[in-house]
N, C-alpha and C positions, 0 to 999 in steps of 0.2 A: 684587493680578497688575491688568490692563486688563484689558475684558471680551471672556469670549473668543472668537477668529472663524477660519471655518477657513484651514486651513494655503493659502497658498498653492505652488502649482506646484512652483514651483520648492524651495521648502522641504522639501515629503513626497520629491521626487526626494531631494536630499539623506539623505534619513532611506532610504531604497531602497537608493543609491548603497556609502553607506557599511557596506549588509551583504550585500550584495552580493561588491562588492568585499576586503574585508576579511579572508571567508572564503575569497576565493582566495589575496590575497595568501598569508595565512596556509598554506592546502594546498599552494597551488603553487611560489610561491617560499622559503617556509619547514619546508618538508615540515614545520606541527606541525598539532595537532590543532584543529579549531575553534568550540572551544570560548566563547575568547575576545575571536574576532572577535565573536563574536554576541554577547557582553554590550557591548562599543561601537558596537555596532548597537542595544541598548536604549536603552544613554546617548542614541548622537545624537537617536532618535528624540525621546526623552523632554526631551530641549535646543529640538527645536524645536517641540513643545508645548507647553514651557509659556512660547518667546517666543509663543503662539497664545493666551496668558492660562490656559491652562492650569492647575489649583491640586496641585502633587504629592500628594493626596491621590485627585485623575481619574487623572493617570496613572499609581498604586500600584493604583488599580481594573483597569483596561487591565489592569496586565500581571497579576496577580491571576484578571480572568475570562480571559484567556490559559488560563491553567496549569489553570486550572477545565476549563476545554473538555477540557483533554487528559489528565487525569482518569485517565478510561476505560482507553489506553490504554495511562500509566503500570500497575495494575495488571493488563493484560493482556499487559504486556511479562514485568511479572516472574513473571506465572503458565507465560507460554510457556517462560522459561529456567528454570525449573521443571520444567516437564515433557521439555524435551529432557533434562535430563542422566537424571534418575529413565527415562525409555525408554529411554534408551543402558545405564544399568542396571541395568533387571531385563531386556533381552534384547528390544523392541519393536523395537527400532530397526536391531540386527542380525537380528533376524529379518526387517527389511523389503526390507534388504540381503541376506542369502544369498536371497533367493526371487527379486529382483529382477532380482542377478548372475543367475543360473541359467535367465532366464525372456531379461530384456528381451538383444538384440544389441545391438552399437552401431550397427549400420546401420539399427532402426527405432526407438532410443532417446529422440533427440529426438523424432518427432513422436507418438512412444504419452507423453515427460511432457509434450508442450506437453497429450495429447487427456486422462490419466489425470487430471492438474490442472484443465483446465478441469472435466471431469464430477464432478468432487470441490465444486469451489467453486459450481456450477451445486447440485448437491443441495441445499449445504451453507447458499450465500447470503456468503458470510466466504473472506478471498481470503487476512489474515491468519492464518484456521485450520486452510487450505489449506497456506499455504507452510509454517506452524509445523508441521506433521505428516507428511501423504506429500513437502513440500517439501526437509525437511529427506532422508529417507531418499534420495530420487533423489537430492540433491547424491551424497553419500555412495555409493547407486550407478553415476554415473556418476564422479567419478573414482574406483570402482575400473576403471570400465572403459576410463580412459585418459580422459576428456574433460575439458579444458580449466575450470574451475568457473564461469569467469560466463559461458559459453557455456552449460550446464544451469540457472543462477539463472536467465537472459531467459529460457529454455525454459517455466522453473518459474511465473515473473513473468508470463509470457503468456498461461498457461493459467488461473492464477486468477484474473487479472482481467479476464478475457471474462468467466470465472462470476459473476464480484460484479457484472459487470457489468449483467448478465441475465439472475441469478434473480429472482424473483418475494421469494426471502425477504429481499434483501439492502434493508439499511435505508439505503444509498445510490441504489439502485433506487429505492427508496417514496421516498425524500426530494426528487430532482429533478421528478418531476413535482409533486408537492403542492408545489412550490417555485414555480411556474411555471401551475397551475391547466391539467392534464387529468390524466386517471383512469391506473392502472398502467399498462395488461394497451395500453391503446392504444400511452403512451411503448415496451414492452418491443419493442411490432410495429414499430415506425418502428426501431426500434433496428437493427431487422437488415437494413436495407440496408445502412448505413456499417457497423454491425461484423463483417456475413458476409464482407464485402468486407478488413476489415483482418486478420479472423483463419483467410481462407483464402492471404491471402499470406502470410500467418507460418507457415503448415501447410505450402507450398509452397518457406519458404526450409526449414523446418525438414529437412523431406525429401532437400534438395538435400542439407544440409550435413551428416546421415547418412548418404545416399548417398559425397559429400566420404571421410569422416573411415573410413567403413568398410574403403574403397580401402586403408587400409596404416594402419595404425596403430592393429591390432590387440592386445591387451594379455591372452591368452589364459591365459597361466602365472601370469599376477602374478594377475587373476583366482583363477583357482586356488588357490596361496598362501592369499588373502583369503580365500575359499569355506571352507578346510579351519581358517585358523586361528578366523573368525567362528564353527565349528564347532567348533573344543577351549575353548575360552572361556564359549562360550554354552549357554545349554541353547535350540534352535530345533527351532519346534513350529508351525503354526498358531493352535495356542490363542493364544500371544502374539498375534496382532493384534487380539486380542476387544477391549485398548484402541482400538486405529484407526475397528474398528466405532462403540463405545459412542459419540464423539467424533463420529462423521459419523452419526448418526441421533438423537443429542439439536436436536445442530444442527440436522438437517434436519425434528426437532418440532417448532422454533422453539424449544427453550431458549434462554437469553441462552447469551451464550460468556463468562461468566466462569466459573459452573456446570459451564459442560456440560465445559468446557478441565480446570479444576479435579474432576469425576468422573472423567476419562482418565486422570489421574493416579493416584485413589485408587483403579483400576483395576490404571495397573501394578503401583504399588508391590504392594500384593496376592500377585499373580501374580509380581513376585518373588519376594517371600517362600515365598511357596509352593513354587515351583516352580527360583531365580535361587541361593535362600541366599540372599539378600540380608536382613540383620540392622537391624534400624526407625533403627537409628543410623549404620547406612552410609548410609542412604537420604536421614536428614536432614541432615545432612554433605554429602553426593551433589546435594539435593536445593539446598543451597544454593549451597555453591562449584565447582558440576559435577562430568561424570563424568572421571577419567584415566586413558585403558590403557595398559596393560603389559606387553602381547603380546609383544613383541621386531620382531614385522613393522611396519615403518616404514608403513606404506599403511594397518595399519587404527586402529595409533595413532592418527595426524591425521584421520581421519575420524571416529573415532568419542572424540577426548579434548577436551568444550566444554557446554553448556547449564549449569545453573544459574540462581540466581538474582543472583546477583553479577556473571554476564556480561550483564547487562543494562543497569550503575548507567552505564557509557557510555553508551550510548545514550542512558536518563530523560535523565542530565543535559542530554542536547542539543536533544528534546522540550522540557523547561524550560527553559530558554535561548533555544528559537525560539521558545514558544507565549507566553512576556515582552513580544518585540520584534512580536510579531504582535495583542498586546492594544493597545496603546496603536498602532498604527501603525491598527486601524479605532476603534477605542475614540478618535482625536482626528478622525476622518475624516479621517488623511491617504493611507488608499488611498482612502479616497471620493473625492476631490477626482484623482487620477488615471487612476481611470477613469473620470470626467466629463469627463474630457478627450480622454479617446480616445472618447467617445460624438460629439462634436463636430465628432469627424471623422467617425464613422463616416455618411457619409450613403446612400451604395448599399446593396443588397443585402450585397455579397459583402463589405464591409467593415463591418457590421454584424456576421455570423459571425465575422470573424475578430478583430473585437473581442471577442467573447464566450470565442473560443478563449483570444486573448493576454488577458485577465482573471485569463483561470482559470487558466496558467499564472505568471501574474504571484504574484497570492494562493496558490500553492498555494508560489512561494518566499518574499513573504513571509509569510501569516498562518500559512504551515508544517503545515495540517491540510489533507484530502481536502473533511474537516466544512464546515468555515470556507471554500473556493475553491468549495463546489456553493452555497451561501447566498447570496456574493454575490454568482457568475458570474452567477442567477435574478435574483436581485432586485432588482440591477444593472439585467438588457436585458426582463425580463416587458415589465412596457409599450412599451416600442420597439419590441416586435414584434409589439403585437396593432395600438399606430397603423399600422404596419406590413400588415396584413391577415396575419399569418404566421401560422397556427400555432402555439400553445403548445408542439406536441411538436418541430418543433424546437428552440426553444431547450433544450426539458431533452435531446434526445437531443443536442448540438452541448455543453452543460457535460457530460454524463456523456463522452461522447468525448474528453474534454478536462479538464477537475481531477480524475472518479475515477479515470482508467489514469494520470494523468503522475504521481500526489503517492511513486510511491515512486521517481521517480530523480529528486528531487530529495534532498542527504542530508542534507539540517536541517528538510527535514518530517519528521512524523513517520511520515510511509507507510517514506518512503525508507529512516530511525533504523534503525526496525524492521524494515525486510527483511538489508539487508548484517550487523543481530546473527545473528541467527535463521537466516537461510545462513551465516554465515561470507564474506558474499560485499562487496567495498562496491562501494559507489550508482554510482557513477563506474566501476568496472570491467566492472557488469553491462549498466549503459544501453542503450551500440552491438545487445547482444544480447536485448533487453525487446522484441522486434521490434512487437508490438498496442501496444505501449502511448504508443511511439511517432508509429506508424501510422496509430492511431484518428481524433487531430486532425487529419493530413496530409492522411487519405480527411472528414472531419468536415468541414474547412474547401473544398475543393474541390468537394464535395457544396452549398455555401451557393453559392463564387461563379460556379459554372453550372450556378445552378439544378436538378438531380435530386434527387431528390423533397423539395421545399418543400413543403410542401401549405400551400392558404389557409386563412383560418378557414373561409368558407364553401366549403369544399369537407366538412367537418367538425362543424358547431356541434356535436353535439350533446355532442361528447367535449370542448368548451369549458371549463370549469370557474373560476368565484373562483378566484383567487391572492393564494397567504397576504399579510398586510399581515407589515408588517417588526416590530411587537412577536410574531406568532406566525409569524413566518419564527425569532424567539432564539431563543421557548420553544422548536419543533420542538429547535432543535440542542441546544440543556442537557437536552433530553428523550433525543434520540438516546443506543444507543448504539455504545461502535466498536466496529471488526468484528474476529473474533478471529482 
């Protein structure tokens, strides 16, 4: 082949449009799954790379690197699937449902869900762990109270991503300031301006929806039936909440996600054998194939029939195909060409912030991973912000406000695929109700355009640090562990 060259902008756009249009046609027009369309996108991106002089080995290396970046997420998907099945079979989730249904009324359920998930994620630093444990229970409680599940999933995700974004324990919160050159607590303090507004608006919306719902949609008789069925089928006792407390405690103490969640699975299994009478064989089968509820009450059976390692295989295959595409796009500079063209347009401060937010959103769609999106958005604009005298904390805030919280809104992103599989609600179904997640980039964009709390370097020079080189950023990305 000829010497390697950067792709032309039209070539890079062909790769991007092939993925987006292919997935759209597959889902909307044909009602099919997105997997094959994503593989076709990989083929188009590979052909473009070949036209630019890349040998097959280099293209393949890009795919492999992309998949490698997703391996921690894939491991967590497997363990979370196991956890959900075991926690249901051993009575952990049924106990959460039972007490939740007794305590939470429809009028306060949505704002309470938002706040509970926000506190849990803030304490543990993980949106994935929050949705995979507390979130699953709250989905069940909301279903029992008669709420549409996409509405509940939106409240769960809004709270979970608020905590993930603001917690000093979160690896995304640590990564963003390191990429642009400022310190962690300067970054968190600066995020309060935009995050507080987005969260406050979300809370108001959830309160309004909760009050509107409670005005005429109560299901008290069905709730009583659900409570009776759960208490007849499982041993319901506060002791069964020990595995939940254990996962939160080990997360707070910075135990890595994979062993932390595994500890929660093992604790539940032991308690299930002692208190629920589960056998070892039964738990092994459920850990793989999931739990099937057969109480005779459809409301309970629908809530509790889920989980298992096998339930995550659909999602894992999406993640693998998506990361193959993202790996080719980054490794062969196709995404860089698109971003460079955007930078040429970003002449004003407002357009610079719009470019940052737009790059984060596009990166989540193309690179299919929030870590990759954070690295790409931060790395591409770090120098531009400094050249214009803007403090790097402005960039780190914009990146977190757009890259971190929108990954779960893209069905083929590892975040969106994970949340849909874990909560049992399709990404596009919960997207309109994940208010915090799409309000955050809007708020940060408004702040950037109208120069609200946008600080100059001279305003706070002592918190301006050296930012990572490209090699350091790559090493940081490879060393980071996905959120649980």
